[in-house]
N, C-alpha and C positions, 0 to 999 in steps of 0.2 A: 547519524542514524536516529538519534533521539528526536531531532526536529522532524524528521520524516515520520516517525511513529506518532508524534503529537499531531501532526497535520492529518495523517490518515485517520486517527481517532476522531479529530474534529470534523473531518469530512463525513464520517459515518454518523456522528451525532447530529450534524446539521441536516444531512439527508433524511435521517429518521424523523427529525422534527419538521420536515418539509420546508426547511430554510434553504431553498435551492440556490439563491444568490451566494450565500455564505459557503455552501458546499462547493459551488463552482470556483469560488475564490480559493478555497483550500486546495482544490484539485489543480488549479494553476500553479500554486506554490509547490505542490508535489511534483508537477512537471518540471519546474525550474530546478528542483533538487536533482531529479534524474538527468536533466540535460546539462546543468552547469556544475553541480557539486560532486556527484558520485564519480564521474569519470576522473576527477582530480584527487579524490580522497585516497589517503594512505590505506592500503589494504592490509588485513591481518597477515603477518609474515608467513603463515603456513597455508594460505589459500591461493589457489591457482587464479591468476588474473582472468583467464578465459572463462572460468566458472562464473565469476562476478559479472563479466561483460555479457555473457549469455543471459543471465537472469535479468540484468538491468535492461537489456534490449527487449527481452520478452515483455517485461512490465510496461516499458515505454511504448511499445508498438501494439500491444493488445489490451492491457488493462486500462491504461489511461484513456485511449479513445472510446472504449466501451463505457467507462464511467462518465466521460464527457457527453456522449450521445444520450445516455439515459438521464443524466442530470439536466441537460438542455431540454429534453422532452418532458421533464417532471414526471417520469415514469418510475414510481416507487418500486415496482416489482423488478424492472430491468436494473435499477440501481442496486437492489439487494443481490441479484444474480452476479452483476459485474463486480460488486464488492467482494463477494465470496470467491470469485475467480481471482481477483487481485490478491486476496489473503492467501490463496493456494500458492501463487507465485512467490509471495514473500516467504512463506513457510518452506517452500522448496529450496530457496536460496539459503535460508537459515540452516536447513538440514545439510545441504551440500557444503557449507562452510563450518560445520561442527558447532553451530549455534542453535540447534533445534529447541533448546530450552526457551528461546525467544519466540513465543507463539503469537500469531495474529489470528484473532477470532474471525470467522467468516460472517459474524453477526453484526449488523449495523448497530452502532451505539455502544459496543463493548469497548473496554479499555484496551489500549495497545501499549505494551504487550499484554497478552491475556493474563489476568491475575486471579482467575477462579481458583479456589482452594483445591489442592490435589487430594484424591481419595486416600 
């Protein structure tokens, strides 16, 4: 998951900088993690496998295509919307698996996980 977080952060930073080729590369790497690595990963012992599968499929079938289309079109507004949607899916999975403290900011360029100071 640490590699996924790093790649998601790099995607956001590259997209924010309008470095679309780099963003697209990071998105391909994210896709490989969702396709190849996550299905084989050892899940936390107290987490239902179906919850993980549902979130993984949701991200792979909606977030990744939206990010790809927006990045391919070099559409900064669409990338920002798709990124925020992807972050929502990530955070939903974290909440469902008792890891809500691992927050993904919906803002391009923010650190992953979110490291803003708490009030």
